[in-house]
PDB file with SEQRES, HELIX, SHEET and CRYST1 records, atoms N, CA, C and O in Angstrom:
SEQRES   1 A   76  MET GLU THR VAL GLU LYS ALA SER ASN PHE ALA HIS GLU          
SEQRES   2 A   76  SER VAL ASP LYS ILE ALA ARG VAL SER ASN GLN ALA ALA          
SEQRES   3 A   76  ASP ALA LEU GLU GLU LYS GLY GLN GLN LEU LYS SER ALA          
SEQRES   4 A   76  GLU GLN ARG LEU MET LYS ASN CYS GLN GLY TYR VAL ARG          
SEQRES   5 A   76  ASP ASN PRO VAL SER SER LEU GLY ILE ALA VAL ALA ALA          
SEQRES   6 A   76  GLY PHE ILE LEU SER ARG LEU LEU SER SER ARG                  
HELIX    1 AA1 GLU A    2  ASP A   53  1                                  52    
HELIX    2 AA2 PRO A   55  LEU A   73  1                                  19    
CRYST1    1.000    1.000    1.000  90.00  90.00  90.00 P 1           1          
ATOM      1  N   MET A   1     -35.425-258.789 -23.548  1.00  0.00           N  
ATOM      2  CA  MET A   1     -34.172-259.296 -24.053  1.00  0.00           C  
ATOM      3  C   MET A   1     -33.363-258.227 -24.769  1.00  0.00           C  
ATOM      4  O   MET A   1     -32.133-258.229 -24.718  1.00  0.00           O  
ATOM      5  N   GLU A   2     -34.053-257.321 -25.431  1.00  0.00           N  
ATOM      6  CA  GLU A   2     -33.356-256.274 -26.168  1.00  0.00           C  
ATOM      7  C   GLU A   2     -32.545-255.391 -25.224  1.00  0.00           C  
ATOM      8  O   GLU A   2     -31.443-254.968 -25.573  1.00  0.00           O  
ATOM      9  N   THR A   3     -33.066-255.111 -24.051  1.00  0.00           N  
ATOM     10  CA  THR A   3     -32.357-254.288 -23.071  1.00  0.00           C  
ATOM     11  C   THR A   3     -31.101-254.991 -22.579  1.00  0.00           C  
ATOM     12  O   THR A   3     -30.067-254.354 -22.381  1.00  0.00           O  
ATOM     13  N   VAL A   4     -31.188-256.284 -22.384  1.00  0.00           N  
ATOM     14  CA  VAL A   4     -30.038-257.064 -21.936  1.00  0.00           C  
ATOM     15  C   VAL A   4     -28.953-257.045 -23.012  1.00  0.00           C  
ATOM     16  O   VAL A   4     -27.769-256.900 -22.709  1.00  0.00           O  
ATOM     17  N   GLU A   5     -29.370-257.193 -24.274  1.00  0.00           N  
ATOM     18  CA  GLU A   5     -28.404-257.142 -25.371  1.00  0.00           C  
ATOM     19  C   GLU A   5     -27.723-255.784 -25.446  1.00  0.00           C  
ATOM     20  O   GLU A   5     -26.507-255.704 -25.617  1.00  0.00           O  
ATOM     21  N   LYS A   6     -28.505-254.719 -25.317  1.00  0.00           N  
ATOM     22  CA  LYS A   6     -27.936-253.371 -25.351  1.00  0.00           C  
ATOM     23  C   LYS A   6     -26.945-253.178 -24.213  1.00  0.00           C  
ATOM     24  O   LYS A   6     -25.868-252.616 -24.412  1.00  0.00           O  
ATOM     25  N   ALA A   7     -27.306-253.640 -23.024  1.00  0.00           N  
ATOM     26  CA  ALA A   7     -26.407-253.515 -21.870  1.00  0.00           C  
ATOM     27  C   ALA A   7     -25.141-254.332 -22.093  1.00  0.00           C  
ATOM     28  O   ALA A   7     -24.040-253.887 -21.765  1.00  0.00           O  
ATOM     29  N   SER A   8     -25.302-255.527 -22.650  1.00  0.00           N  
ATOM     30  CA  SER A   8     -24.152-256.387 -22.925  1.00  0.00           C  
ATOM     31  C   SER A   8     -23.229-255.744 -23.958  1.00  0.00           C  
ATOM     32  O   SER A   8     -22.010-255.734 -23.782  1.00  0.00           O  
ATOM     33  N   ASN A   9     -23.802-255.213 -25.025  1.00  0.00           N  
ATOM     34  CA  ASN A   9     -23.001-254.541 -26.048  1.00  0.00           C  
ATOM     35  C   ASN A   9     -22.282-253.327 -25.476  1.00  0.00           C  
ATOM     36  O   ASN A   9     -21.109-253.099 -25.772  1.00  0.00           O  
ATOM     37  N   PHE A  10     -22.976-252.555 -24.663  1.00  0.00           N  
ATOM     38  CA  PHE A  10     -22.371-251.394 -24.040  1.00  0.00           C  
ATOM     39  C   PHE A  10     -21.204-251.804 -23.149  1.00  0.00           C  
ATOM     40  O   PHE A  10     -20.154-251.163 -23.159  1.00  0.00           O  
ATOM     41  N   ALA A  11     -21.391-252.873 -22.379  1.00  0.00           N  
ATOM     42  CA  ALA A  11     -20.325-253.366 -21.506  1.00  0.00           C  
ATOM     43  C   ALA A  11     -19.122-253.825 -22.321  1.00  0.00           C  
ATOM     44  O   ALA A  11     -17.983-253.525 -21.964  1.00  0.00           O  
ATOM     45  N   HIS A  12     -19.362-254.547 -23.408  1.00  0.00           N  
ATOM     46  CA  HIS A  12     -18.264-255.014 -24.264  1.00  0.00           C  
ATOM     47  C   HIS A  12     -17.517-253.840 -24.892  1.00  0.00           C  
ATOM     48  O   HIS A  12     -16.287-253.834 -24.938  1.00  0.00           O  
ATOM     49  N   GLU A  13     -18.249-252.865 -25.367  1.00  0.00           N  
ATOM     50  CA  GLU A  13     -17.624-251.689 -25.965  1.00  0.00           C  
ATOM     51  C   GLU A  13     -16.804-250.920 -24.930  1.00  0.00           C  
ATOM     52  O   GLU A  13     -15.723-250.416 -25.234  1.00  0.00           O  
ATOM     53  N   SER A  14     -17.317-250.837 -23.727  1.00  0.00           N  
ATOM     54  CA  SER A  14     -16.597-250.142 -22.658  1.00  0.00           C  
ATOM     55  C   SER A  14     -15.296-250.864 -22.324  1.00  0.00           C  
ATOM     56  O   SER A  14     -14.247-250.239 -22.166  1.00  0.00           O  
ATOM     57  N   VAL A  15     -15.377-252.172 -22.221  1.00  0.00           N  
ATOM     58  CA  VAL A  15     -14.179-252.966 -21.920  1.00  0.00           C  
ATOM     59  C   VAL A  15     -13.160-252.829 -23.052  1.00  0.00           C  
ATOM     60  O   VAL A  15     -11.965-252.680 -22.796  1.00  0.00           O  
ATOM     61  N   ASP A  16     -13.622-252.877 -24.287  1.00  0.00           N  
ATOM     62  CA  ASP A  16     -12.726-252.720 -25.432  1.00  0.00           C  
ATOM     63  C   ASP A  16     -12.059-251.344 -25.417  1.00  0.00           C  
ATOM     64  O   ASP A  16     -10.864-251.224 -25.687  1.00  0.00           O  
ATOM     65  N   LYS A  17     -12.831-250.317 -25.103  1.00  0.00           N  
ATOM     66  CA  LYS A  17     -12.277-248.962 -25.065  1.00  0.00           C  
ATOM     67  C   LYS A  17     -11.241-248.835 -23.953  1.00  0.00           C  
ATOM     68  O   LYS A  17     -10.186-248.233 -24.156  1.00  0.00           O  
ATOM     69  N   ILE A  18     -11.531-249.395 -22.784  1.00  0.00           N  
ATOM     70  CA  ILE A  18     -10.580-249.359 -21.672  1.00  0.00           C  
ATOM     71  C   ILE A  18      -9.309-250.106 -22.034  1.00  0.00           C  
ATOM     72  O   ILE A  18      -8.212-249.643 -21.722  1.00  0.00           O  
ATOM     73  N   ALA A  19      -9.436-251.252 -22.685  1.00  0.00           N  
ATOM     74  CA  ALA A  19      -8.261-252.025 -23.101  1.00  0.00           C  
ATOM     75  C   ALA A  19      -7.426-251.253 -24.112  1.00  0.00           C  
ATOM     76  O   ALA A  19      -6.197-251.257 -24.040  1.00  0.00           O  
ATOM     77  N   ARG A  20      -8.087-250.595 -25.047  1.00  0.00           N  
ATOM     78  CA  ARG A  20      -7.383-249.817 -26.068  1.00  0.00           C  
ATOM     79  C   ARG A  20      -6.622-248.656 -25.424  1.00  0.00           C  
ATOM     80  O   ARG A  20      -5.464-248.409 -25.759  1.00  0.00           O  
ATOM     81  N   VAL A  21      -7.268-247.955 -24.512  1.00  0.00           N  
ATOM     82  CA  VAL A  21      -6.633-246.815 -23.844  1.00  0.00           C  
ATOM     83  C   VAL A  21      -5.472-247.278 -22.971  1.00  0.00           C  
ATOM     84  O   VAL A  21      -4.427-246.628 -22.933  1.00  0.00           O  
ATOM     85  N   SER A  22      -5.647-248.389 -22.274  1.00  0.00           N  
ATOM     86  CA  SER A  22      -4.562-248.877 -21.425  1.00  0.00           C  
ATOM     87  C   SER A  22      -3.377-249.345 -22.266  1.00  0.00           C  
ATOM     88  O   SER A  22      -2.229-249.182 -21.850  1.00  0.00           O  
ATOM     89  N   ASN A  23      -3.632-249.920 -23.434  1.00  0.00           N  
ATOM     90  CA  ASN A  23      -2.537-250.303 -24.331  1.00  0.00           C  
ATOM     91  C   ASN A  23      -1.789-249.070 -24.831  1.00  0.00           C  
ATOM     92  O   ASN A  23      -0.562-249.074 -24.924  1.00  0.00           O  
ATOM     93  N   GLN A  24      -2.535-248.023 -25.148  1.00  0.00           N  
ATOM     94  CA  GLN A  24      -1.895-246.777 -25.585  1.00  0.00           C  
ATOM     95  C   GLN A  24      -1.039-246.193 -24.470  1.00  0.00           C  
ATOM     96  O   GLN A  24       0.062-245.703 -24.720  1.00  0.00           O  
ATOM     97  N   ALA A  25      -1.540-246.244 -23.247  1.00  0.00           N  
ATOM     98  CA  ALA A  25      -0.776-245.730 -22.110  1.00  0.00           C  
ATOM     99  C   ALA A  25       0.480-246.561 -21.891  1.00  0.00           C  
ATOM    100  O   ALA A  25       1.543-246.007 -21.610  1.00  0.00           O  
ATOM    101  N   ALA A  26       0.376-247.864 -22.014  1.00  0.00           N  
ATOM    102  CA  ALA A  26       1.537-248.739 -21.853  1.00  0.00           C  
ATOM    103  C   ALA A  26       2.575-248.457 -22.935  1.00  0.00           C  
ATOM    104  O   ALA A  26       3.773-248.436 -22.654  1.00  0.00           O  
ATOM    105  N   ASP A  27       2.129-248.243 -24.152  1.00  0.00           N  
ATOM    106  CA  ASP A  27       3.053-247.920 -25.241  1.00  0.00           C  
ATOM    107  C   ASP A  27       3.756-246.599 -24.989  1.00  0.00           C  
ATOM    108  O   ASP A  27       4.957-246.473 -25.228  1.00  0.00           O  
ATOM    109  N   ALA A  28       3.010-245.613 -24.506  1.00  0.00           N  
ATOM    110  CA  ALA A  28       3.605-244.305 -24.216  1.00  0.00           C  
ATOM    111  C   ALA A  28       4.633-244.416 -23.092  1.00  0.00           C  
ATOM    112  O   ALA A  28       5.696-243.799 -23.158  1.00  0.00           O  
ATOM    113  N   LEU A  29       4.318-245.204 -22.058  1.00  0.00           N  
ATOM    114  CA  LEU A  29       5.272-245.390 -20.960  1.00  0.00           C  
ATOM    115  C   LEU A  29       6.531-246.108 -21.437  1.00  0.00           C  
ATOM    116  O   LEU A  29       7.640-245.772 -21.021  1.00  0.00           O  
ATOM    117  N   GLU A  30       6.356-247.081 -22.297  1.00  0.00           N  
ATOM    118  CA  GLU A  30       7.518-247.798 -22.828  1.00  0.00           C  
ATOM    119  C   GLU A  30       8.414-246.854 -23.632  1.00  0.00           C  
ATOM    120  O   GLU A  30       9.638-246.896 -23.513  1.00  0.00           O  
ATOM    121  N   GLU A  31       7.798-246.012 -24.442  1.00  0.00           N  
ATOM    122  CA  GLU A  31       8.559-245.050 -25.241  1.00  0.00           C  
ATOM    123  C   GLU A  31       9.313-244.071 -24.344  1.00  0.00           C  
ATOM    124  O   GLU A  31      10.484-243.779 -24.590  1.00  0.00           O  
ATOM    125  N   LYS A  32       8.649-243.566 -23.309  1.00  0.00           N  
ATOM    126  CA  LYS A  32       9.300-242.638 -22.381  1.00  0.00           C  
ATOM    127  C   LYS A  32      10.431-243.330 -21.636  1.00  0.00           C  
ATOM    128  O   LYS A  32      11.462-242.714 -21.364  1.00  0.00           O  
ATOM    129  N   GLY A  33      10.250-244.593 -21.307  1.00  0.00           N  
ATOM    130  CA  GLY A  33      11.311-245.359 -20.648  1.00  0.00           C  
ATOM    131  C   GLY A  33      12.535-245.487 -21.541  1.00  0.00           C  
ATOM    132  O   GLY A  33      13.667-245.354 -21.075  1.00  0.00           O  
ATOM    133  N   GLN A  34      12.310-245.744 -22.816  1.00  0.00           N  
ATOM    134  CA  GLN A  34      13.429-245.824 -23.758  1.00  0.00           C  
ATOM    135  C   GLN A  34      14.137-244.480 -23.890  1.00  0.00           C  
ATOM    136  O   GLN A  34      15.365-244.427 -23.957  1.00  0.00           O  
ATOM    137  N   GLN A  35      13.376-243.406 -23.927  1.00  0.00           N  
ATOM    138  CA  GLN A  35      13.969-242.068 -24.007  1.00  0.00           C  
ATOM    139  C   GLN A  35      14.801-241.782 -22.760  1.00  0.00           C  
ATOM    140  O   GLN A  35      15.878-241.194 -22.858  1.00  0.00           O  
ATOM    141  N   LEU A  36      14.316-242.189 -21.598  1.00  0.00           N  
ATOM    142  CA  LEU A  36      15.043-241.981 -20.355  1.00  0.00           C  
ATOM    143  C   LEU A  36      16.338-242.782 -20.341  1.00  0.00           C  
ATOM    144  O   LEU A  36      17.375-242.275 -19.913  1.00  0.00           O  
ATOM    145  N   LYS A  37      16.289-244.025 -20.803  1.00  0.00           N  
ATOM    146  CA  LYS A  37      17.505-244.837 -20.882  1.00  0.00           C  
ATOM    147  C   LYS A  37      18.524-244.196 -21.813  1.00  0.00           C  
ATOM    148  O   LYS A  37      19.718-244.158 -21.514  1.00  0.00           O  
ATOM    149  N   SER A  38      18.044-243.695 -22.940  1.00  0.00           N  
ATOM    150  CA  SER A  38      18.933-243.052 -23.904  1.00  0.00           C  
ATOM    151  C   SER A  38      19.578-241.807 -23.295  1.00  0.00           C  
ATOM    152  O   SER A  38      20.774-241.574 -23.467  1.00  0.00           O  
ATOM    153  N   ALA A  39      18.787-241.017 -22.590  1.00  0.00           N  
ATOM    154  CA  ALA A  39      19.318-239.809 -21.949  1.00  0.00           C  
ATOM    155  C   ALA A  39      20.350-240.177 -20.884  1.00  0.00           C  
ATOM    156  O   ALA A  39      21.372-239.504 -20.745  1.00  0.00           O  
ATOM    157  N   GLU A  40      20.081-241.242 -20.136  1.00  0.00           N  
ATOM    158  CA  GLU A  40      21.021-241.693 -19.113  1.00  0.00           C  
ATOM    159  C   GLU A  40      22.346-242.121 -19.747  1.00  0.00           C  
ATOM    160  O   GLU A  40      23.416-241.792 -19.236  1.00  0.00           O  
ATOM    161  N   GLN A  41      22.271-242.850 -20.852  1.00  0.00           N  
ATOM    162  CA  GLN A  41      23.484-243.304 -21.522  1.00  0.00           C  
ATOM    163  C   GLN A  41      24.296-242.121 -22.048  1.00  0.00           C  
ATOM    164  O   GLN A  41      25.523-242.112 -21.947  1.00  0.00           O  
ATOM    165  N   ARG A  42      23.607-241.119 -22.613  1.00  0.00           N  
ATOM    166  CA  ARG A  42      24.318-239.926 -23.092  1.00  0.00           C  
ATOM    167  C   ARG A  42      24.990-239.190 -21.944  1.00  0.00           C  
ATOM    168  O   ARG A  42      26.126-238.733 -22.074  1.00  0.00           O  
ATOM    169  N   LEU A  43      24.292-239.074 -20.825  1.00  0.00           N  
ATOM    170  CA  LEU A  43      24.850-238.393 -19.664  1.00  0.00           C  
ATOM    171  C   LEU A  43      26.077-239.126 -19.144  1.00  0.00           C  
ATOM    172  O   LEU A  43      27.083-238.500 -18.809  1.00  0.00           O  
ATOM    173  N   MET A  44      25.998-240.441 -19.078  1.00  0.00           N  
ATOM    174  CA  MET A  44      27.146-241.226 -18.622  1.00  0.00           C  
ATOM    175  C   MET A  44      28.345-241.065 -19.551  1.00  0.00           C  
ATOM    176  O   MET A  44      29.478-240.935 -19.086  1.00  0.00           O  
ATOM    177  N   LYS A  45      28.103-241.072 -20.851  1.00  0.00           N  
ATOM    178  CA  LYS A  45      29.200-240.877 -21.801  1.00  0.00           C  
ATOM    179  C   LYS A  45      29.820-239.502 -21.637  1.00  0.00           C  
ATOM    180  O   LYS A  45      31.041-239.357 -21.691  1.00  0.00           O  
ATOM    181  N   ASN A  46      28.977-238.484 -21.437  1.00  0.00           N  
ATOM    182  CA  ASN A  46      29.492-237.128 -21.237  1.00  0.00           C  
ATOM    183  C   ASN A  46      30.310-237.031 -19.965  1.00  0.00           C  
ATOM    184  O   ASN A  46      31.368-236.403 -19.949  1.00  0.00           O  
ATOM    185  N   CYS A  47      29.827-237.650 -18.900  1.00  0.00           N  
ATOM    186  CA  CYS A  47      30.557-237.622 -17.622  1.00  0.00           C  
ATOM    187  C   CYS A  47      31.878-238.364 -17.740  1.00  0.00           C  
ATOM    188  O   CYS A  47      32.903-237.897 -17.244  1.00  0.00           O  
ATOM    189  N   GLN A  48      31.857-239.507 -18.390  1.00  0.00           N  
ATOM    190  CA  GLN A  48      33.098-240.267 -18.556  1.00  0.00           C  
ATOM    191  C   GLN A  48      34.107-239.470 -19.372  1.00  0.00           C  
ATOM    192  O   GLN A  48      35.297-239.467 -19.056  1.00  0.00           O  
ATOM    193  N   GLY A  49      33.647-238.803 -20.405  1.00  0.00           N  
ATOM    194  CA  GLY A  49      34.542-237.973 -21.209  1.00  0.00           C  
ATOM    195  C   GLY A  49      35.127-236.835 -20.396  1.00  0.00           C  
ATOM    196  O   GLY A  49      36.311-236.526 -20.522  1.00  0.00           O  
ATOM    197  N   TYR A  50      34.306-236.205 -19.559  1.00  0.00           N  
ATOM    198  CA  TYR A  50      34.798-235.106 -18.725  1.00  0.00           C  
ATOM    199  C   TYR A  50      35.842-235.606 -17.732  1.00  0.00           C  
ATOM    200  O   TYR A  50      36.867-234.959 -17.522  1.00  0.00           O  
ATOM    201  N   VAL A  51      35.576-236.766 -17.121  1.00  0.00           N  
ATOM    202  CA  VAL A  51      36.523-237.311 -16.147  1.00  0.00           C  
ATOM    203  C   VAL A  51      37.845-237.664 -16.832  1.00  0.00           C  
ATOM    204  O   VAL A  51      38.913-237.420 -16.271  1.00  0.00           O  
ATOM    205  N   ARG A  52      37.783-238.231 -18.027  1.00  0.00           N  
ATOM    206  CA  ARG A  52      39.016-238.550 -18.758  1.00  0.00           C  
ATOM    207  C   ARG A  52      39.796-237.293 -19.132  1.00  0.00           C  
ATOM    208  O   ARG A  52      41.024-237.266 -19.044  1.00  0.00           O  
ATOM    209  N   ASP A  53      39.080-236.259 -19.546  1.00  0.00           N  
ATOM    210  CA  ASP A  53      39.742-235.029 -19.975  1.00  0.00           C  
ATOM    211  C   ASP A  53      40.229-234.179 -18.808  1.00  0.00           C  
ATOM    212  O   ASP A  53      41.213-233.452 -18.947  1.00  0.00           O  
ATOM    213  N   ASN A  54      39.563-234.258 -17.668  1.00  0.00           N  
ATOM    214  CA  ASN A  54      39.890-233.416 -16.514  1.00  0.00           C  
ATOM    215  C   ASN A  54      39.939-234.257 -15.233  1.00  0.00           C  
ATOM    216  O   ASN A  54      39.062-234.134 -14.379  1.00  0.00           O  
ATOM    217  N   PRO A  55      40.960-235.110 -15.098  1.00  0.00           N  
ATOM    218  CA  PRO A  55      40.966-236.002 -13.933  1.00  0.00           C  
ATOM    219  C   PRO A  55      41.158-235.260 -12.603  1.00  0.00           C  
ATOM    220  O   PRO A  55      40.549-235.631 -11.599  1.00  0.00           O  
ATOM    221  N   VAL A  56      41.981-234.236 -12.586  1.00  0.00           N  
ATOM    222  CA  VAL A  56      42.238-233.519 -11.342  1.00  0.00           C  
ATOM    223  C   VAL A  56      40.989-232.746 -10.903  1.00  0.00           C  
ATOM    224  O   VAL A  56      40.614-232.774  -9.731  1.00  0.00           O  
ATOM    225  N   SER A  57      40.363-232.070 -11.835  1.00  0.00           N  
ATOM    226  CA  SER A  57      39.132-231.344 -11.516  1.00  0.00           C  
ATOM    227  C   SER A  57      38.046-232.309 -11.040  1.00  0.00           C  
ATOM    228  O   SER A  57      37.316-232.012 -10.094  1.00  0.00           O  
ATOM    229  N   SER A  58      37.946-233.454 -11.693  1.00  0.00           N  
ATOM    230  CA  SER A  58      36.942-234.442 -11.306  1.00  0.00           C  
ATOM    231  C   SER A  58      37.190-234.943  -9.889  1.00  0.00           C  
ATOM    232  O   SER A  58      36.249-235.119  -9.116  1.00  0.00           O  
ATOM    233  N   LEU A  59      38.440-235.170  -9.553  1.00  0.00           N  
ATOM    234  CA  LEU A  59      38.772-235.607  -8.202  1.00  0.00           C  
ATOM    235  C   LEU A  59      38.416-234.527  -7.184  1.00  0.00           C  
ATOM    236  O   LEU A  59      37.872-234.824  -6.120  1.00  0.00           O  
ATOM    237  N   GLY A  60      38.720-233.283  -7.510  1.00  0.00           N  
ATOM    238  CA  GLY A  60      38.386-232.177  -6.621  1.00  0.00           C  
ATOM    239  C   GLY A  60      36.881-232.049  -6.416  1.00  0.00           C  
ATOM    240  O   GLY A  60      36.417-231.826  -5.298  1.00  0.00           O  
ATOM    241  N   ILE A  61      36.131-232.191  -7.490  1.00  0.00           N  
ATOM    242  CA  ILE A  61      34.670-232.123  -7.394  1.00  0.00           C  
ATOM    243  C   ILE A  61      34.153-233.265  -6.526  1.00  0.00           C  
ATOM    244  O   ILE A  61      33.267-233.056  -5.697  1.00  0.00           O  
ATOM    245  N   ALA A  62      34.693-234.464  -6.705  1.00  0.00           N  
ATOM    246  CA  ALA A  62      34.248-235.618  -5.920  1.00  0.00           C  
ATOM    247  C   ALA A  62      34.567-235.425  -4.445  1.00  0.00           C  
ATOM    248  O   ALA A  62      33.740-235.738  -3.588  1.00  0.00           O  
ATOM    249  N   VAL A  63      35.741-234.919  -4.140  1.00  0.00           N  
ATOM    250  CA  VAL A  63      36.115-234.679  -2.741  1.00  0.00           C  
ATOM    251  C   VAL A  63      35.208-233.617  -2.124  1.00  0.00           C  
ATOM    252  O   VAL A  63      34.733-233.777  -1.000  1.00  0.00           O  
ATOM    253  N   ALA A  64      34.973-232.538  -2.858  1.00  0.00           N  
ATOM    254  CA  ALA A  64      34.105-231.474  -2.343  1.00  0.00           C  
ATOM    255  C   ALA A  64      32.682-231.976  -2.124  1.00  0.00           C  
ATOM    256  O   ALA A  64      32.060-231.658  -1.111  1.00  0.00           O  
ATOM    257  N   ALA A  65      32.172-232.749  -3.057  1.00  0.00           N  
ATOM    258  CA  ALA A  65      30.820-233.287  -2.919  1.00  0.00           C  
ATOM    259  C   ALA A  65      30.743-234.232  -1.723  1.00  0.00           C  
ATOM    260  O   ALA A  65      29.766-234.206  -0.975  1.00  0.00           O  
ATOM    261  N   GLY A  66      31.755-235.057  -1.541  1.00  0.00           N  
ATOM    262  CA  GLY A  66      31.787-235.963  -0.388  1.00  0.00           C  
ATOM    263  C   GLY A  66      31.842-235.209   0.920  1.00  0.00           C  
ATOM    264  O   GLY A  66      31.171-235.582   1.883  1.00  0.00           O  
ATOM    265  N   PHE A  67      32.640-234.142   0.967  1.00  0.00           N  
ATOM    266  CA  PHE A  67      32.746-233.332   2.174  1.00  0.00           C  
ATOM    267  C   PHE A  67      31.407-232.673   2.502  1.00  0.00           C  
ATOM    268  O   PHE A  67      30.955-232.692   3.647  1.00  0.00           O  
ATOM    269  N   ILE A  68      30.786-232.093   1.484  1.00  0.00           N  
ATOM    270  CA  ILE A  68      29.495-231.423   1.692  1.00  0.00           C  
ATOM    271  C   ILE A  68      28.436-232.424   2.145  1.00  0.00           C  
ATOM    272  O   ILE A  68      27.672-232.149   3.072  1.00  0.00           O  
ATOM    273  N   LEU A  69      28.391-233.576   1.495  1.00  0.00           N  
ATOM    274  CA  LEU A  69      27.414-234.603   1.891  1.00  0.00           C  
ATOM    275  C   LEU A  69      27.664-235.098   3.320  1.00  0.00           C  
ATOM    276  O   LEU A  69      26.719-235.321   4.078  1.00  0.00           O  
ATOM    277  N   SER A  70      28.924-235.266   3.678  1.00  0.00           N  
ATOM    278  CA  SER A  70      29.206-235.729   5.038  1.00  0.00           C  
ATOM    279  C   SER A  70      28.785-234.685   6.070  1.00  0.00           C  
ATOM    280  O   SER A  70      28.310-235.045   7.147  1.00  0.00           O  
ATOM    281  N   ARG A  71      28.949-233.421   5.763  1.00  0.00           N  
ATOM    282  CA  ARG A  71      28.532-232.340   6.669  1.00  0.00           C  
ATOM    283  C   ARG A  71      27.006-232.295   6.776  1.00  0.00           C  
ATOM    284  O   ARG A  71      26.459-232.109   7.863  1.00  0.00           O  
ATOM    285  N   LEU A  72      26.334-232.466   5.653  1.00  0.00           N  
ATOM    286  CA  LEU A  72      24.874-232.415   5.666  1.00  0.00           C  
ATOM    287  C   LEU A  72      24.248-233.609   6.376  1.00  0.00           C  
ATOM    288  O   LEU A  72      23.212-233.483   7.027  1.00  0.00           O  
ATOM    289  N   LEU A  73      24.882-234.757   6.244  1.00  0.00           N  
ATOM    290  CA  LEU A  73      24.297-235.984   6.790  1.00  0.00           C  
ATOM    291  C   LEU A  73      24.802-236.343   8.169  1.00  0.00           C  
ATOM    292  O   LEU A  73      24.269-237.250   8.808  1.00  0.00           O  
ATOM    293  N   SER A  74      25.824-235.644   8.639  1.00  0.00           N  
ATOM    294  CA  SER A  74      26.358-235.985   9.961  1.00  0.00           C  
ATOM    295  C   SER A  74      25.368-235.546  11.030  1.00  0.00           C  
ATOM    296  O   SER A  74      24.767-234.474  10.952  1.00  0.00           O  
ATOM    297  N   SER A  75      25.220-236.404  12.023  1.00  0.00           N  
ATOM    298  CA  SER A  75      24.289-236.058  13.104  1.00  0.00           C  
ATOM    299  C   SER A  75      25.066-235.349  14.216  1.00  0.00           C  
ATOM    300  O   SER A  75      26.150-235.772  14.617  1.00  0.00           O  
ATOM    301  N   ARG A  76      24.494-234.301  14.677  1.00  0.00           N  
ATOM    302  CA  ARG A  76      25.151-233.553  15.749  1.00  0.00           C  
ATOM    303  C   ARG A  76      24.304-233.598  16.972  1.00  0.00           C  
ATOM    304  O   ARG A  76      24.672-233.028  18.000  1.00  0.00           O  
TER     305      ARG A  76                                                      
END                                                                             
């Protein structure tokens, strides 16, 4: 019986350790997700500010990017 108890305790401790580590990993992923959202929002604000300040340049960049993408993706 003592061996069964030891095995049972070991199994419980292992499960607890796995649960603790997986919770830590989930917390870290959640934090990184929030950081990514924050970075995306900052980038969008910066882009919007640039477009407002330089509308002609922004239009030129968009046209050039569209032209390049159409050339790259066109099938010949």
